[in-house]
DSSP file (Angstrom, degrees, kcal/mol; ACC not computed):
  #  RESIDUE AA STRUCTURE BP1 BP2  ACC     N-H-->O    O-->H-N    N-H-->O    O-->H-N    TCO  KAPPA ALPHA  PHI   PSI    X-CA   Y-CA   Z-CA
    1    1 A X              0   0    0      0, 0.0     2,-0.8     0, 0.0     5,-0.2   0.000 360.0 360.0 360.0 135.5    0.0    0.0    0.0
    2    2 A X        +     0   0    0     80,-0.1     2,-0.3     3,-0.1    80,-0.1  -0.770 360.0  55.5 -87.0 113.6    1.3    3.4   -0.9
    3    3 A X  S >  S-     0   0    0     -2,-0.8     3,-0.8     3,-0.2    80,-0.1  -0.871  99.0 -66.2 149.3 177.3    1.1    5.6    2.2
    4    4 A X  T 3  S+     0   0    0     -2,-0.3    78,-0.1     1,-0.2    -1,-0.1   0.541 113.5  70.0 -76.0  -7.1    2.0    5.9    5.8
    5    5 A X  T 3  S+     0   0    0     76,-0.2     2,-0.7     1,-0.1    -1,-0.2   0.681  86.5  68.0 -88.3 -16.7    0.0    2.9    7.0
    6    6 A X    <   +     0   0    0     -3,-0.8     3,-0.4    -5,-0.2    -3,-0.2  -0.900  52.5 174.4-108.6 111.7    2.0    0.1    5.5
    7    7 A X    >   +     0   0    0     -2,-0.7     3,-1.4     1,-0.2    -1,-0.1   0.334  51.6 102.1 -97.8   7.3    5.4   -0.3    7.0
    8    8 A X  T 3  S+     0   0    0      1,-0.3    -1,-0.2     3,-0.0    -2,-0.0   0.824  85.7  46.0 -61.4 -31.1    6.5   -3.4    5.2
    9    9 A X  T 3  S+     0   0    0     -3,-0.4     2,-0.4     2,-0.1    -1,-0.3   0.477  91.8 102.9 -88.9  -3.0    8.7   -1.4    2.8
   10   10 A X    <   -     0   0    0     -3,-1.4     2,-0.5    73,-0.1     3,-0.1  -0.685  65.1-142.0 -89.4 131.3   10.3    0.7    5.6
   11   11 A X     >  -     0   0    0     -2,-0.4     4,-2.7     1,-0.1     5,-0.2  -0.781   9.7-140.2 -88.9 127.0   13.8   -0.2    6.7
   12   12 A X  H  > S+     0   0    0     -2,-0.5     4,-2.1     1,-0.2     5,-0.1   0.883 103.8  50.7 -57.6 -38.4   14.3    0.2   10.5
   13   13 A X  H  > S+     0   0    0      2,-0.2     4,-2.2     1,-0.2    -1,-0.2   0.913 111.0  48.1 -64.8 -41.1   17.7    1.7   10.0
   14   14 A X  H  > S+     0   0    0      1,-0.2     4,-2.7     2,-0.2    -2,-0.2   0.894 108.4  55.3 -65.0 -38.8   16.4    4.2    7.5
   15   15 A X  H  X S+     0   0    0     -4,-2.7     4,-2.2     1,-0.2    -1,-0.2   0.911 107.7  49.1 -60.1 -42.2   13.5    5.0    9.9
   16   16 A X  H  X S+     0   0    0     -4,-2.1     4,-2.5     2,-0.2    -1,-0.2   0.912 110.8  50.3 -63.6 -42.1   16.1    5.8   12.6
   17   17 A X  H  X S+     0   0    0     -4,-2.2     4,-2.8     1,-0.2    -2,-0.2   0.907 109.5  51.2 -62.0 -41.1   18.0    8.1   10.2
   18   18 A X  H  X S+     0   0    0     -4,-2.7     4,-2.4     2,-0.2    -1,-0.2   0.898 110.1  48.9 -64.1 -40.1   14.8    9.9    9.3
   19   19 A X  H  X S+     0   0    0     -4,-2.2     4,-1.4     2,-0.2    -1,-0.2   0.918 113.0  47.2 -64.9 -42.4   14.0   10.5   12.9
   20   20 A X  H  <>S+     0   0    0     -4,-2.5     5,-2.3     2,-0.2    -2,-0.2   0.893 112.2  50.3 -65.5 -39.1   17.5   11.8   13.5
   21   21 A X  H ><5S+     0   0    0     -4,-2.8     3,-1.7     1,-0.2    -2,-0.2   0.895 107.0  54.3 -64.7 -39.6   17.3   14.0   10.4
   22   22 A X  H 3<5S+     0   0    0     -4,-2.4    -1,-0.2     1,-0.3    -2,-0.2   0.835 103.6  56.4 -62.4 -31.9   13.9   15.3   11.6
   23   23 A X  T 3<5S-     0   0    0     -4,-1.4    -1,-0.3    -5,-0.1    -2,-0.2   0.475 127.5-101.9 -78.8  -1.9   15.7   16.3   14.9
   24   24 A X  T < 5 +     0   0    0     -3,-1.7     2,-0.8     1,-0.2    -3,-0.2   0.606  67.5 153.8  96.3  12.7   18.2   18.3   12.8
   25   25 A X    >>< -     0   0    0     -5,-2.3     4,-1.4     1,-0.2     3,-0.5  -0.667  27.1-165.4 -82.0 107.8   21.1   16.0   12.7
   26   26 A X  H 3> S+     0   0    0     -2,-0.8     4,-2.5     1,-0.2     5,-0.2   0.847  86.0  59.9 -62.3 -36.7   23.1   16.7    9.5
   27   27 A X  H 3> S+     0   0    0      1,-0.2     4,-2.4     2,-0.2    -1,-0.2   0.869 103.6  52.2 -61.2 -35.9   25.1   13.5    9.8
   28   28 A X  H <> S+     0   0    0     -3,-0.5     4,-2.4     2,-0.2    -1,-0.2   0.893 108.6  50.4 -66.5 -40.0   21.9   11.5    9.6
   29   29 A X  H  X S+     0   0    0     -4,-1.4     4,-2.3     2,-0.2    -2,-0.2   0.942 112.2  46.9 -62.7 -47.2   20.8   13.4    6.4
   30   30 A X  H  X S+     0   0    0     -4,-2.5     4,-2.5     1,-0.2    -2,-0.2   0.905 113.3  48.3 -62.9 -41.6   24.2   12.8    4.8
   31   31 A X  H  X S+     0   0    0     -4,-2.4     4,-2.5     2,-0.2    -1,-0.2   0.889 109.6  53.5 -65.7 -38.6   24.1    9.1    5.7
   32   32 A X  H  X S+     0   0    0     -4,-2.4     4,-0.9     2,-0.2    -2,-0.2   0.922 112.4  43.9 -60.4 -45.5   20.5    8.8    4.4
   33   33 A X  H >X S+     0   0    0     -4,-2.3     4,-0.6     1,-0.2     3,-0.5   0.911 114.3  49.4 -67.6 -42.4   21.6   10.2    1.1
   34   34 A X  H >X S+     0   0    0     -4,-2.5     3,-0.9     1,-0.2     4,-0.5   0.879 102.8  62.3 -64.4 -38.4   24.7    8.1    0.9
   35   35 A X  H 3< S+     0   0    0     -4,-2.5     4,-0.3     1,-0.2    -1,-0.2   0.822 111.5  36.7 -57.0 -33.9   22.8    4.9    1.7
   36   36 A X  H <X S+     0   0    0     -4,-0.9     4,-2.4    -3,-0.5    -1,-0.2   0.455  90.3  95.2-101.9  -1.5   20.7    5.2   -1.5
   37   37 A X  H <X S+     0   0    0     -3,-0.9     4,-2.6    -4,-0.6     5,-0.2   0.922  85.3  45.6 -58.5 -51.1   23.3    6.6   -3.9
   38   38 A X  H  X S+     0   0    0     -4,-0.5     4,-2.1     1,-0.2    -1,-0.2   0.918 115.1  46.8 -63.0 -45.2   24.4    3.3   -5.5
   39   39 A X  H  > S+     0   0    0     -4,-0.3     4,-2.1     1,-0.2    -1,-0.2   0.903 114.0  48.3 -63.6 -41.7   20.9    2.0   -6.0
   40   40 A X  H  X S+     0   0    0     -4,-2.4     4,-3.0     2,-0.2     5,-0.2   0.899 108.2  54.9 -64.9 -40.5   19.8    5.3   -7.4
   41   41 A X  H  X S+     0   0    0     -4,-2.6     4,-2.7    -5,-0.2    -2,-0.2   0.918 108.8  47.8 -60.9 -42.9   22.8    5.4   -9.8
   42   42 A X  H  X S+     0   0    0     -4,-2.1     4,-1.9     2,-0.2    -1,-0.2   0.937 113.2  47.8 -62.3 -46.2   21.9    2.0  -11.2
   43   43 A X  H  X S+     0   0    0     -4,-2.1     4,-2.1     1,-0.2    -2,-0.2   0.916 113.7  47.1 -61.1 -44.0   18.2    3.0  -11.7
   44   44 A X  H  X S+     0   0    0     -4,-3.0     4,-2.1     1,-0.2    -1,-0.2   0.921 109.6  53.2 -65.2 -44.0   19.2    6.3  -13.3
   45   45 A X  H  < S+     0   0    0     -4,-2.7    -1,-0.2    -5,-0.2    -2,-0.2   0.878 113.3  44.1 -59.5 -38.5   21.7    4.6  -15.6
   46   46 A X  H  < S+     0   0    0     -4,-1.9    -1,-0.2    -5,-0.2    -2,-0.2   0.873 122.8  35.5 -73.0 -38.0   19.1    2.1  -16.8
   47   47 A X  H  < S+     0   0    0     -4,-2.1    -2,-0.2    -5,-0.2    -1,-0.2   0.533  84.3 126.3 -96.3  -8.0   16.3    4.7  -17.3
   48   48 A X  S  < S-     0   0    0     -4,-2.1    49,-0.2    -5,-0.2    48,-0.1  -0.230  70.9-103.4 -61.1 136.1   18.3    7.7  -18.5
   49   49 A X     >  -     0   0    0     47,-3.7     4,-2.7    46,-0.2     3,-0.4  -0.338  30.7-125.8 -53.9 133.6   17.1    9.3  -21.8
   50   50 A X  H  > S+     0   0    0      1,-0.3     4,-1.2     2,-0.2    -1,-0.1   0.834 108.8  52.2 -60.0 -35.0   19.5    8.2  -24.5
   51   51 A X  H  4 S+     0   0    0      1,-0.2     4,-0.4     2,-0.2    -1,-0.3   0.886 113.1  44.7 -67.9 -36.9   20.3   11.8  -25.5
   52   52 A X  H >> S+     0   0    0     -3,-0.4     4,-2.6     1,-0.2     3,-1.4   0.885 106.4  60.5 -71.4 -39.1   21.0   12.8  -22.0
   53   53 A X  H 3< S+     0   0    0     -4,-2.7    -1,-0.2     1,-0.3    -2,-0.2   0.791  99.0  57.7 -61.6 -29.0   23.1    9.6  -21.4
   54   54 A X  T 3< S+     0   0    0     -4,-1.2    -1,-0.3    -5,-0.2    -2,-0.2   0.728 120.5  27.2 -72.1 -20.5   25.5   10.7  -24.2
   55   55 A X  T <4 S+     0   0    0     -3,-1.4     2,-0.4    -4,-0.4    -2,-0.2   0.653 117.0  51.5-115.4 -22.5   26.3   13.9  -22.4
   56   56 A X  S  < S-     0   0    0     -4,-2.6     2,-0.2    -5,-0.1    -1,-0.2  -0.967  72.7-127.1-129.3 134.3   25.8   13.5  -18.7
   57   57 A X    >>  -     0   0    0     -2,-0.4     4,-1.3     1,-0.1     3,-1.2  -0.551  23.5-125.6 -74.3 139.1   27.1   10.9  -16.3
   58   58 A X  H 3> S+     0   0    0      1,-0.3     4,-2.5    -2,-0.2     5,-0.2   0.826 110.0  64.2 -54.8 -31.0   24.5    9.1  -14.3
   59   59 A X  H 3> S+     0   0    0      1,-0.2     4,-2.4     2,-0.2    -1,-0.3   0.857  99.3  52.7 -62.3 -34.3   26.4   10.1  -11.1
   60   60 A X  H <> S+     0   0    0     -3,-1.2     4,-2.2     2,-0.2    -1,-0.2   0.898 109.4  48.6 -66.6 -40.0   25.7   13.7  -11.9
   61   61 A X  H  X S+     0   0    0     -4,-1.3     4,-2.6     2,-0.2    -2,-0.2   0.905 111.6  49.9 -65.8 -40.8   22.0   13.0  -12.2
   62   62 A X  H  X S+     0   0    0     -4,-2.5     4,-3.0     2,-0.2     5,-0.3   0.908 108.7  52.3 -64.2 -41.4   22.1   11.1   -8.9
   63   63 A X  H  X S+     0   0    0     -4,-2.4     4,-2.0     1,-0.2    -1,-0.2   0.927 112.2  45.4 -60.4 -43.7   23.9   14.0   -7.3
   64   64 A X  H  X S+     0   0    0     -4,-2.2     4,-2.4     2,-0.2    -2,-0.2   0.896 112.4  52.4 -64.6 -40.1   21.2   16.4   -8.5
   65   65 A X  H  X S+     0   0    0     -4,-2.6     4,-2.6     1,-0.2    -2,-0.2   0.926 110.7  46.2 -61.2 -46.5   18.5   13.9   -7.4
   66   66 A X  H  X S+     0   0    0     -4,-3.0     4,-2.3     2,-0.2    -1,-0.2   0.851 111.0  53.2 -68.0 -33.6   20.0   13.7   -3.9
   67   67 A X  H  X S+     0   0    0     -4,-2.0     4,-1.8    -5,-0.3    -1,-0.2   0.922 111.5  45.5 -65.3 -42.6   20.3   17.5   -3.7
   68   68 A X  H  X S+     0   0    0     -4,-2.4     4,-2.1     2,-0.2    -2,-0.2   0.897 112.1  51.6 -67.2 -39.3   16.6   17.9   -4.6
   69   69 A X  H  X S+     0   0    0     -4,-2.6     4,-1.2     1,-0.2    -1,-0.2   0.889 108.1  52.9 -62.6 -38.2   15.6   15.1   -2.1
   70   70 A X  H  X S+     0   0    0     -4,-2.3     4,-0.5     1,-0.2    -1,-0.2   0.879 109.1  49.0 -64.6 -37.5   17.6   17.0    0.5
   71   71 A X  H  < S+     0   0    0     -4,-1.8     3,-0.3     1,-0.2     4,-0.3   0.883 115.8  43.2 -67.7 -38.5   15.7   20.2   -0.3
   72   72 A X  H  X S+     0   0    0     -4,-2.1     4,-2.4     1,-0.2     3,-0.3   0.614  91.7  90.9 -81.6 -12.4   12.4   18.3   -0.1
   73   73 A X  H  X S+     0   0    0     -4,-1.2     4,-2.8     1,-0.2     5,-0.2   0.877  79.2  54.8 -57.3 -46.0   13.3   16.4    3.0
   74   74 A X  H  X S+     0   0    0     -4,-0.5     4,-0.7    -3,-0.3    -1,-0.2   0.918 113.4  42.4 -57.2 -43.0   12.0   18.8    5.7
   75   75 A X  H >> S+     0   0    0     -4,-0.3     4,-0.8    -3,-0.3     3,-0.7   0.907 113.9  52.4 -67.2 -40.8    8.5   18.8    4.1
   76   76 A X  H >X S+     0   0    0     -4,-2.4     4,-3.3     1,-0.2     3,-1.0   0.907 104.1  57.4 -59.5 -42.3    8.7   15.0    3.6
   77   77 A X  H 3< S+     0   0    0     -4,-2.8    -1,-0.2     1,-0.2    -2,-0.2   0.712  96.2  64.3 -65.9 -20.7    9.6   14.5    7.3
   78   78 A X  H << S+     0   0    0     -3,-0.7    -1,-0.2    -4,-0.7    -2,-0.2   0.860 128.0   3.5 -68.5 -35.0    6.4   16.3    8.4
   79   79 A X  H << S-     0   0    0     -3,-1.0    -2,-0.2    -4,-0.8    -3,-0.1   0.702  74.8-158.8-122.7 -36.3    4.1   13.6    6.9
   80   80 A X     <  +     0   0    0     -4,-3.3    -3,-0.1    -5,-0.3    -4,-0.1   0.945  17.1 176.2  47.4  62.7    6.3   10.8    5.5
   81   81 A X        +     0   0    0     -5,-0.1     2,-0.3   -78,-0.1   -76,-0.2   0.748  65.0  16.3 -69.4 -23.7    3.5    9.5    3.1
   82   82 A X  S    S-     0   0    0    -80,-0.1   -78,-0.1   -78,-0.1   -80,-0.1  -0.927  98.9 -78.8-140.4 162.0    5.8    6.9    1.5
   83   83 A X     >  -     0   0    0     -2,-0.3     4,-1.1   -80,-0.1     3,-0.2  -0.245  49.0-110.5 -58.5 157.5    9.2    5.3    2.4
   84   84 A X  H  > S+     0   0    0      1,-0.2     4,-2.3     2,-0.2     3,-0.4   0.895 109.9  59.0 -63.0 -44.6   12.2    7.5    1.6
   85   85 A X  H  > S+     0   0    0      1,-0.2     4,-3.3     2,-0.2     5,-0.3   0.909 102.7  52.3 -58.3 -44.4   13.6    5.5   -1.3
   86   86 A X  H  > S+     0   0    0      1,-0.2     4,-2.0     2,-0.2    -1,-0.2   0.880 109.7  51.2 -59.0 -34.0   10.5    5.8   -3.5
   87   87 A X  H  X S+     0   0    0     -4,-1.1     4,-1.6    -3,-0.4    -2,-0.2   0.965 114.1  42.5 -62.7 -51.4   10.6    9.5   -3.0
   88   88 A X  H  X S+     0   0    0     -4,-2.3     4,-2.3     1,-0.2    -2,-0.2   0.895 114.0  51.4 -63.4 -40.6   14.2    9.7   -4.0
   89   89 A X  H  X S+     0   0    0     -4,-3.3     4,-2.7    -5,-0.2    -1,-0.2   0.862 105.6  55.0 -68.4 -33.6   13.7    7.3   -6.9
   90   90 A X  H  X S+     0   0    0     -4,-2.0     4,-1.8    -5,-0.3    -1,-0.2   0.894 109.6  47.6 -65.6 -37.3   10.7    9.3   -8.3
   91   91 A X  H  X S+     0   0    0     -4,-1.6     4,-1.9     2,-0.2    -2,-0.2   0.921 112.7  49.8 -65.6 -43.2   13.0   12.4   -8.4
   92   92 A X  H  X S+     0   0    0     -4,-2.3     4,-2.8     1,-0.2    -2,-0.2   0.885 108.3  52.3 -62.5 -40.0   15.7   10.4  -10.1
   93   93 A X  H  X S+     0   0    0     -4,-2.7     4,-2.1     2,-0.2    -1,-0.2   0.894 106.8  53.1 -64.5 -39.5   13.3    9.1  -12.7
   94   94 A X  H  X S+     0   0    0     -4,-1.8     4,-0.7     1,-0.2    -1,-0.2   0.926 113.8  43.0 -60.0 -43.6   12.1   12.6  -13.5
   95   95 A X  H >< S+     0   0    0     -4,-1.9     3,-0.5     1,-0.2    -2,-0.2   0.900 114.0  50.2 -69.3 -40.9   15.7   13.6  -14.1
   96   96 A X  H 3< S+     0   0    0     -4,-2.8   -47,-3.7     1,-0.2    -1,-0.2   0.817 113.8  45.2 -68.8 -30.9   16.6   10.5  -16.0
   97   97 A X  H 3< S+     0   0    0     -4,-2.1     2,-0.5   -49,-0.2    -1,-0.2   0.561  88.9 104.1 -88.6  -9.3   13.6   10.8  -18.3
   98   98 A X    <<  -     0   0    0     -4,-0.7   -49,-0.2    -3,-0.5     3,-0.1  -0.619  68.0-137.2 -78.6 120.4   14.1   14.5  -19.0
   99   99 A X        -     0   0    0     -2,-0.5     2,-0.1     1,-0.1    -2,-0.1  -0.333  30.7 -91.4 -71.1 159.7   15.6   15.2  -22.4
  100  100 A X        -     0   0    0      1,-0.1    -1,-0.1    -2,-0.0    10,-0.1  -0.420  43.8-107.6 -66.5 142.9   18.3   17.8  -22.8
  101  101 A X        -     0   0    0      8,-0.4     8,-3.4    -2,-0.1     2,-0.4  -0.420  35.9-120.5 -65.9 150.4   17.2   21.3  -23.6
  102  102 A X  B     -A  108   0A   0      6,-0.3     6,-0.2    -2,-0.1    -1,-0.1  -0.805  20.9-136.7 -99.4 134.0   17.9   22.3  -27.2
  103  103 A X    >   -     0   0    0      4,-3.7     3,-1.8    -2,-0.4     6,-0.1  -0.188  33.8 -95.4 -77.5 175.8   20.1   25.3  -27.9
  104  104 A X  T 3  S+     0   0    0      1,-0.3    -1,-0.1     2,-0.1    -2,-0.0   0.785 125.4  59.6 -62.9 -27.3   19.4   28.0  -30.5
  105  105 A X  T 3  S-     0   0    0      2,-0.2    -1,-0.3     1,-0.0     3,-0.1   0.439 120.0-109.4 -82.6   1.8   21.6   26.1  -33.0
  106  106 A X  S <  S+     0   0    0     -3,-1.8     2,-0.3     1,-0.3    -2,-0.1   0.506  83.4 116.8  85.2   3.8   19.4   23.0  -32.6
  107  107 A X  S    S-     0   0    0      1,-0.1    -4,-3.7    -5,-0.0    -1,-0.3  -0.702  79.9 -85.1-100.6 156.4   22.0   21.0  -30.7
  108  108 A X  B     -A  102   0A   0     -2,-0.3     2,-0.6    -6,-0.2    -6,-0.3  -0.378  41.7-131.5 -58.8 133.5   21.5   19.8  -27.1
  109  109 A X        -     0   0    0     -8,-3.4     2,-0.5    -2,-0.1    -8,-0.4  -0.798  27.1-170.3 -88.9 120.8   22.5   22.6  -24.7
  110  110 A X        -     0   0    0     -2,-0.6     2,-0.1   -10,-0.1    -8,-0.0  -0.953   5.3-161.7-120.2 120.8   24.8   21.1  -22.1
  111  111 A X        -     0   0    0     -2,-0.5     3,-0.1     1,-0.2     0, 0.0  -0.345  34.3 -87.2 -85.9 175.8   25.8   23.0  -19.0
  112  112 A X  S    S-     0   0    0      1,-0.2    -1,-0.2    -2,-0.1     0, 0.0  -0.024  73.6 -46.2 -70.8-175.7   28.8   22.1  -16.9
  113  113 A X        -     0   0    0      1,-0.1     3,-0.4     2,-0.0    -1,-0.2  -0.233  44.8-154.5 -57.4 141.3   28.6   19.7  -14.0
  114  114 A X  S >> S+     0   0    0      1,-0.2     4,-0.9    -3,-0.1     3,-0.8   0.376  70.1  98.3 -97.0   3.5   25.6   20.1  -11.8
  115  115 A X  H 3>  +     0   0    0      1,-0.2     4,-2.3     2,-0.2     5,-0.2   0.737  66.4  71.3 -69.9 -22.1   27.2   18.5   -8.7
  116  116 A X  H 3> S+     0   0    0     -3,-0.4     4,-1.7     1,-0.2    -1,-0.2   0.903  98.9  49.3 -60.6 -39.1   28.3   21.8   -7.1
  117  117 A X  H <> S+     0   0    0     -3,-0.8     4,-2.3     1,-0.2    -1,-0.2   0.897 109.9  52.8 -64.7 -39.9   24.6   22.6   -6.3
  118  118 A X  H  X S+     0   0    0     -4,-0.9     4,-1.9     1,-0.2    -2,-0.2   0.901 106.5  50.3 -63.5 -43.6   24.2   19.1   -4.8
  119  119 A X  H  X S+     0   0    0     -4,-2.3     4,-1.1     1,-0.2    -1,-0.2   0.920 113.5  46.0 -63.0 -44.1   27.1   19.3   -2.5
  120  120 A X  H  X S+     0   0    0     -4,-1.7     4,-0.7    -5,-0.2     3,-0.2   0.886 109.5  54.6 -66.4 -39.1   25.9   22.6   -1.1
  121  121 A X  H >X S+     0   0    0     -4,-2.3     3,-0.9     1,-0.2     4,-0.7   0.879 103.4  55.4 -65.1 -37.7   22.3   21.5   -0.7
  122  122 A X  H >< S+     0   0    0     -4,-1.9     3,-0.5     1,-0.3    -1,-0.2   0.854 105.7  52.5 -64.9 -33.2   23.3   18.5    1.4
  123  123 A X  H 3< S+     0   0    0     -4,-1.1    -1,-0.3    -3,-0.2    -2,-0.2   0.653 106.1  54.6 -76.4 -14.3   25.1   20.7    3.8
  124  124 A X  H X< S+     0   0    0     -3,-0.9     3,-1.0    -4,-0.7    -1,-0.2   0.543  78.6 111.5 -98.0  -8.6   22.1   23.1    4.3
  125  125 A X  T << S+     0   0    0     -4,-0.7   -96,-0.1    -3,-0.5   -54,-0.1  -0.401  71.7  31.2 -71.0 140.8   19.4   20.6    5.3
  126  126 A X  T 3         0   0    0     -2,-0.1    -1,-0.2   -97,-0.0  -100,-0.1   0.487 360.0 360.0  96.8   4.6   18.2   20.7    8.8
  127  127 A X    <         0   0    0     -3,-1.0    -2,-0.1  -101,-0.0    -3,-0.0   0.496 360.0 360.0 -75.9 360.0   18.6   24.4    9.6
């Protein structure tokens, strides 16, 4: 069941991390994000839009995904409608399925690495 009433998909260790993150513990937030990085990277690599895959490493998409999850984490922690991984994976799927924007010359517009935003976002959660 999708929602807060079915705990079969919830990992007790992840639940503890979420409680610690809710209490404002930055180390718990970082551990939570690190715990799901490898699984998210595999999912993104498999699902990534082929045009995007030629230009962007799946690790960059995962970094962006985790940064966005970190930004959404405070609101998520208020209600926790679903386990954490499905939240993170849905953000990753949106990024992996998103085609590259097209430049004025009709070629894919590719910015530099997006990981700088991700690193900063992880450090700001819990304020």
